[in-house]
C-alpha positions in Angstrom: -40.0 -47.0 61.9 -41.2 -45.4 58.8 -39.8 -42.1 57.8 -41.8 -39.7 55.7 -40.2 -38.0 52.9 -40.8 -34.4 52.3 -42.5 -33.7 49.0 -40.2 -32.0 46.6 -41.3 -28.9 45.0 -41.0 -28.7 41.3 -38.2 -26.4 40.4 -38.9 -24.3 37.3 -36.4 -22.2 35.7 -38.2 -19.3 34.1 -36.5 -18.8 30.7 -38.6 -15.8 29.8 -36.7 -13.5 32.1 -33.3 -14.9 31.0 -34.2 -14.3 27.4 -35.2 -10.8 28.2 -31.9 -10.1 29.9 -29.9 -11.6 27.1 -31.9 -9.6 24.6 -31.1 -6.4 26.5 -27.4 -7.3 26.6 -27.4 -8.0 22.9 -29.0 -4.6 22.1 -26.5 -2.9 24.4 -23.5 -4.5 22.7 -24.9 -3.8 19.2 -25.4 -0.1 19.9 -22.1 0.4 21.7 -19.9 -1.4 19.2 -18.1 0.5 16.5 -17.9 -1.2 13.2 -14.8 -1.3 11.0 -15.6 -0.3 7.4 -12.1 -0.6 5.9 -12.9 -3.7 4.0 -15.8 -2.0 2.2 -13.6 0.8 0.8 -12.9 0.3 -2.9 -9.9 2.3 -4.0 -9.4 3.1 -7.7 -6.1 4.7 -8.3 -6.3 8.0 -10.2 -5.3 8.3 -13.8 -3.2 11.3 -14.8 -4.7 13.7 -17.3 -3.0 16.9 -18.4 -0.5 18.2 -20.8 2.5 16.1 -21.7 5.8 16.8 -19.9 8.4 19.0 -21.5 11.0 17.1 -23.6 14.4 17.5 -22.1 17.4 16.5 -24.1 18.6 14.3 -21.3 16.8 12.5 -18.5 17.6 9.8 -16.0 14.9 7.0 -16.1 14.5 4.3 -13.6 12.3 1.4 -14.5 10.7 -0.8 -11.8 8.9 -3.9 -13.0 6.1 -5.7 -11.1 8.6 -7.8 -9.2 10.5 -4.8 -8.0 13.5 -5.3 -10.3 15.3 -2.0 -11.0 16.7 -1.1 -14.4 18.3 2.2 -15.5 17.8 3.5 -19.1 21.2 4.1 -20.5 22.4 6.7 -23.1 21.4 4.2 -25.9 17.8 4.3 -24.7 17.7 0.7 -23.6 17.0 -0.4 -20.0 19.9 -2.1 -18.3 19.1 -4.2 -15.2 21.1 -3.3 -12.1 23.6 -6.0 -10.9 22.7 -5.6 -7.3 19.0 -5.4 -6.6 19.1 -3.8 -3.2 19.3 -0.3 -1.6 23.1 -0.2 -1.7 23.3 -1.2 -5.4 20.6 1.3 -6.4 22.3 4.1 -4.4 25.7 3.3 -5.9 24.3 3.5 -9.5 22.3 6.6 -8.9 25.3 8.3 -7.2 27.4 7.7 -10.3 24.7 9.4 -12.4 24.1 12.3 -10.0 27.7 13.5 -10.1 27.1 15.4 -13.4 23.3 15.5 -13.7 21.5 16.5 -10.5 19.5 19.2 -12.2 18.1 17.0 -15.0 14.7 15.3 -14.5 14.7 11.9 -12.8 11.8 9.8 -14.0 10.5 6.8 -12.1 8.6 4.4 -14.5 6.9 1.9 -12.2 4.5 -0.9 -13.2 1.1 -0.5 -11.7 1.5 -3.8 -9.9 4.8 -2.8 -8.3 4.9 -2.8 -4.5 4.9 0.5 -2.8 8.1 -0.4 -1.0 10.1 -0.6 -4.2 8.9 2.8 -5.4 9.4 4.5 -2.1 13.0 3.1 -1.9 13.8 4.5 -5.3 12.3 7.9 -4.4 14.2 8.0 -1.1 17.5 7.1 -2.6 17.1 9.6 -5.5 16.5 12.3 -3.0 19.5 11.3 -0.9 21.9 11.4 -3.8 20.8 14.8 -4.8 18.2 14.6 -7.6 15.8 17.6 -7.2 13.4 17.2 -10.2 11.8 13.8 -9.5 8.7 12.8 -11.4 6.6 9.7 -12.1 5.7 8.5 -15.5 2.0 7.8 -16.1 -0.2 6.8 -19.1 -3.0 9.0 -20.4 -6.3 7.2 -19.6 -7.9 5.3 -22.4 -11.3 6.8 -23.4 
């Protein structure tokens, strides 16, 4: 007995309609997506211009280098590095100075490469121990 096979129909996948659907989906996602432009923002820190600060006979100066190392300027005008380079050590040293001189200016001299954390820690502790006239030292921009 001889069986006859049915002829197979050629199965064609029409790619044209699939490409159209994918193109429409691509357009939809492109239009509905919000793009993040944070990486394109270039920030140039401002330079301070203006009149020089008043000269006070006595000031408290805190120096913060690029590595976040704290140093206090002593009565001899020379910076002396703190023994303990942490919040507790800084608070202890500033508390000693704040006992007699809360009303004199407290100047933070931070390197431009200093991390924000070190500057904010110094600012926070200076406010906690009672300094009320806190300022930042800046350079006049070069012309």
